N, C-alpha and C positions, 0 to 999 in steps of 0.2 A: 761376262755381264756388261753393264754399261760403262762407257768411258766418258760420257758427256759431263761437262762441268767439272772435270777433274784435270789436274796438271802434273801430279807427282808420279813419275815412272817407278820410283822406288817403293811405292805403296801397293803395287800389284802383287796379288797373292793367288795361290792355288789351294783350294780346300773343298771339302764336301759342300754341296749346295746348302745343307743345313747349317753350316758354320760361316756362311757369308754374312757380311754386315755392311752398313753404310752405303748400300747400293739399292736405289729405288727399283731398278729393273729386276734384280735378284729377289727383292721382296715380292714383287708381283708374280714372278715365276714360282717362288715357294708357295704362295697362296693358291695358285692354280694347280700345282702338283698335289697339294694337300687335299684338294677337292676330289682327286682321283685316287687317293690313298697312298701317295708317295711322299715321304718326308725326308728321305736321305738315300744315298747310294750312288751318286755320280759326282764327279769333280766339276768344279766351276772355277773360272779365272775371273777375279773381281778386284776392285781397288778398295782398300780400307780407308781411303781418303774421303772425307765428307764432300759432297758436291758444293761448288762455289755458287752462291746465290746470284752473284753478278753475271754469271754465264747463262742464266735462265731468263728467257724473254717470254712474257705472257703472250699467248696467241688468241685471236678471236675467231679461229677457224672451226668449222664443224668437226667434231670428233677429235679435237686436238686442244689441249689446255696450254701447252707451252712449246717453245722451240729451245732446244738445249744445244749450245755450242760445244765443240771439242777441239782440243789442240791437235795439230796434225800428226805428231809422233805417237800419241798414246794408243790409238787403235793398232798401230804396228807393234807396239810393245805387247799389247794383249795377244796379238797373233804369234809373236815369238814365244811368249810364255805358254800358249796352247801347244805350239809345236814341241817345245821342250817337254811338256807333260806327256804328249803322245809318244815321243821317242823314248823317254824314260820308261814308260809303261811297256813298250815293245821290247826293250832291252832286258827288262826284268822277267819277261815271260820265258 
């Protein structure tokens, strides 16, 4: 899910999408999935850290409400956690 406006690499978690929290992107995805009848059943990598308000810049662009900054290492941490989840799943099969 989203790493924008977050800084704590130790707060990254793997859980079912229905169990994710404190992530605006996960919230929007859960909302869209519910419209098509899906409420659970796949894993998501998310951060339990609340987004930092000072990292969000209001935008005046069309179809965009804000610009959200991210720290350089956090998307890589999300990727490593995704890779770990995939490898773990393959090993368990």
